[in-house]
N, C-alpha and C positions, 0 to 999 in steps of 0.2 A: 513375124507372123506366128499365130498361135499354132500348136500342134494340132493337126487335123484329126477330126474324130471319125472312127471307123464303126460302121454299123453292119448288122447282119452277120456277125461272127460270135462265136462262143465266148462266154465271160472270161475264159481262162486266156483269150487271145487279146493282145494288145497290138495296135497297129500305129506306127510312128510315120507320119508323113513329114519328112524333115526338110526344112528349107535351107538350101546351100547358099553360103554368103561367100563373096570373094575376099582374099586377103589384100589384093592389089587396091590402092586408092581408085575410087570411082569404078571399081570392077562392076561389071554388069551381069556376071556369071550368077545365075540363080536358077534352080530347078527343084521341083518337088520329087523325091525318090522314096517311093513307099517301101517300108520295111516290115514285114509280117513277123512279130515276136510273140511266140507261144510258150506259156509257162508249162514246164513238165514237172511231174510229181516224183520227188524222191522220198517223201515221208520221213525226213530227218530234220532236227533244229540245227544241225552241225553247219558251220561255215565250210563252203566248198572253195577252196583256195585256187584250184587248177582243174582244167578239163582238157581233154585231148581226144580227138577222133581220127582214126586212120582212114575211114572211109565213111560214106553215108549212113552206115549201119553200127560199125563197132566204135564204142566209146568208152572212156573212164573218167572218173572225177574223184579228187581227193581233198581232204581238209582236216578240220580240228578233230582231236581225239582219235587219231588214226583212221579216220572215216574213209572208206573206199567203195565207190559204186562202179558198176559196169553196165552196159547195155549193148544188145545185138540187134536192135530194131530202131536205131536212130533216136533213141531216148523215150519212145512211147512207153517203155518199162525200164526202170532202173532197178538193178539188183544189187543188194548190199553184199560185199565180199570181206573176207577176214584179212586184214592187212599184216596181222601178226604183231602190231604195236598200237599203244595208245597215244603216242607222240604226235604232235601237230604235223601233218603232212602238207608240204607247200608247193610240190612239183610233181608232175607225172610225164613220162615219155616212154612211149611204145615204139620200138624199132620196127616191129611187124605185129602180126595179130596175136602172136604168142609172147614175144620177149619184150618186157617192159620194165621200167625203173620208176621208183618213187623217191623223192627227197623230203627231208623234214628237219625238225629241231634236233639239237644236241648231236650233230653229225650223223643223222639218220639217212642211210641209204640201202634200199631193199630192192631185189629183183625178183620177178617172175618169169618162168619159162612156159606157163600154160594159160596165158591170157588173162592172168590175175587171180586164177583160183587159189594159188599158194604163193607164198612170198618167202624169200630167204634174205636175211640180213647180211651186209657186207660191212664188217668192222673196219673202221677208219682211225687213224691216229688223231684226227681233229675231233673236238666237241663243238665246233662252231656250227650254228644253224646253217643248213643248205637250202638255197631257194631256187636256183635255176638249173635246168638240165637240158643237154641237146646232144644229139648224135648225128653224125653225117654218114655213118655206115654201120653195119653190125659190129665192127671192131672200135672205131673212134668215137669217143664221147668225152664231154666236158661237163663239169658240175662247178657252180660258183655259189658263195655264201659269205657269211660274216667274217670280219677281220680280213677282208681281202682275199679270201680262200678261192683258189681255182685249182681243181683236180681234173687229170686227164687219164683216160685208159686208152690203150692202143690194142688191147686184146679182148675186147667185148666185155669189160668189166671184171676180169679175173685178177687184175692189179690195177690200183689207182695211184697216180703219182702227183704230188703237189707242184704246180707251176708257181714261178715267182711273179706276182702281180705287180710289186712295187708299191702297193698301197695298203693301208689297214681299214680302209673304208668298206662298209658292207657292200657286197655285189648281189643285186637281185635278179638279174637276167643275163643270158648269154645267148648267142646266135652265131651259127657258123654257116657260111655258104658253101664250103667244102672242107677238106681236112686240113687246109692251110689258112683260109681266111675267116677270121672271127671277130666278134664285138662283145664286149661285157660292159654292163652299166650299174650304177648303185648311188650310194649316198654322196653327199657333197659335191654333186654335179659330176661324179666320176664317170669317164668313158675311156674304156681301154681297147686297143685294137692289136691284132696280131696278124702276120702274113706268113708265119712259119710254124702254123699248128700249135702256137702257145709257148714255144721255146723262149720267145721274147714277147712282152707285152709293152705297148707304147701308149702313154697317156695322150688324150685328145682334148682340146679346150672346148667345153661347152657353153661358155659365156655366162655361168651362173653356179650357184652353190646349192641348187635344189637338189632334192632326192629324185632320182631317176629310177622308175620301177621296171620298165620294160624297153626293149630295143627291137627293131625289125628293119632288115635290109631286103630290098627287092632284087638288087644286083650289087656289084662291086662298088659302084658309086653312090647309089641312092638309098638312103636310110633316114629311119625316124626313131626318136627316143622321147618318152612320155614320162611324166613325174607329178610331184605334189604341186598344189596351187595352179593347176591348168598348164604346167610346164609341157611344151611341145617343141622339139628342136628337129631340124631336117638338115641333111647333108646331101650334096649332089657331086662330092668330089671324094668319097670314100672316108670322110671324117677329117679331111684336112681343115675344113671350116664347117662349124655347125650353125645354122641360122635360127635365131629365136622366133618361132611361129606360135608362141603361147596364145592359147584361146581366150578371147575376152570373157568377161563374165555373163554377157548376155542380157536382154531386156527384163526377164523375169528373175534373174540371178541375185541371191542375197549373199552368197559366198562361193568364191571360186572353187571348184571341186578338184580333188586329186584325179589324175589320169592314170589308170592302173595297168592297162593292157592295150597294145597296138598290134594289129595284124593287116597285111595286105594280101588280097587274093589274086590280084593282077597288078601290073605296073601302074594301072589308074585307080583301082579301087581299094580303099583302105578303110579300116574300122577301129575305133577306139571305145573302150568301155571304162567306167570309173565309179566314183562314189555316187551314192543316191540313185544308183540304177541307170545312170546316163549313158547314152549311146551317141557317138558322133560317126559320120560317114563322110568319105570323100570319093568322087568319081572322076577327078582330074589330076590324079597324082599327088593329092595333098595341097594344091595351091588354093583350094577352098574347101571348107569343111561346113557341115550342117551345123545349125544353131544348137542342136543336141536336144534329145528328148528322152525322158525316163522310160525304161522298157521293164523296170521291175521296181518295187518299193524299197530295195535294199541295195547295198554297195556290191558291185561286181568285180571280181578278182581275176576270173579265169576268161579266156576267149580262144576259140579254136574254129577252124573252117576245114571241112572235107573237100570242098571246091568253091568255086566263086558264088555259088547260089545259096549254099547251106552251111550254117554255123551255129555254134552254141556258146552261151556265156554262163558262168557260174559265180555264185556269191554267198552271201549270208543267208541264214535259215534255210539251208538246203536248197537254195534257189538255183534252177537251171532254166535258162531260156533258149529256145529254139528260134534261129534267125533264118527267115527267108527273104533274100534280096529281090526287090523289084527292079525293073529297068526303066 
């Protein structure tokens, strides 16, 4: 089904009416789920690799050339802030409205204690690029990066200790459900899991050697990993088994796109963004996904939600797209 055309909205607004198709043979599940996607202005040509919102108002975006933006009104206005570096920034994580961290190339790790107004560098022993960052509390946080790098802090970032990952593959994302249970993913189909806060990391089998760019668990059992060439894997047993749910190319597809970020806002509703501005959505816990529709003319690398109804995606050419979920 062609993407529905939306009328009566401003030119800056795109509306994707996504047709959901079932994975199951002969599945009859299908529904049009409107998503209102509004392009927000940052006035920068830089690529925005990551975006995070703590609530519906306060958000941050980071990217190439040390680019850092913040907003206090949900993205209606984005303010450029000085990150203190010209290095590529790949990740951003604010623990609260004041305390935040950014990761980047060449072992870059910087902290802000005032909402991003000023930043302080934290020298590390590694020069590997750092990609993913996640905190479960003000004290406990993890960073992952090139060469199988995993770093952990138990004191709010005052000290970072390297954990043994058992791999030399680049790790692009990490997520923890609490201070003990976490998962990291990366190149060569790498999936690592820990149940003891990272003291030990156990490899899991992904059934493929694709590069995995992101991972998201909704609970201890149910998780998703996405990667290049439409790679999409699901587990319902905490990663004991990962099922290949790779998305098909689609009726109008000429090249399978890379899937770059996945987020679930509830146990049922999930979102994926990727190359060429593509957006996919599920409303049935991932057993069916939309055919996909472009919400921007460029690739999207970042994805965040403040709640089930409001999200933001970021990407090339300073792109930020505000997502409002229909029911």
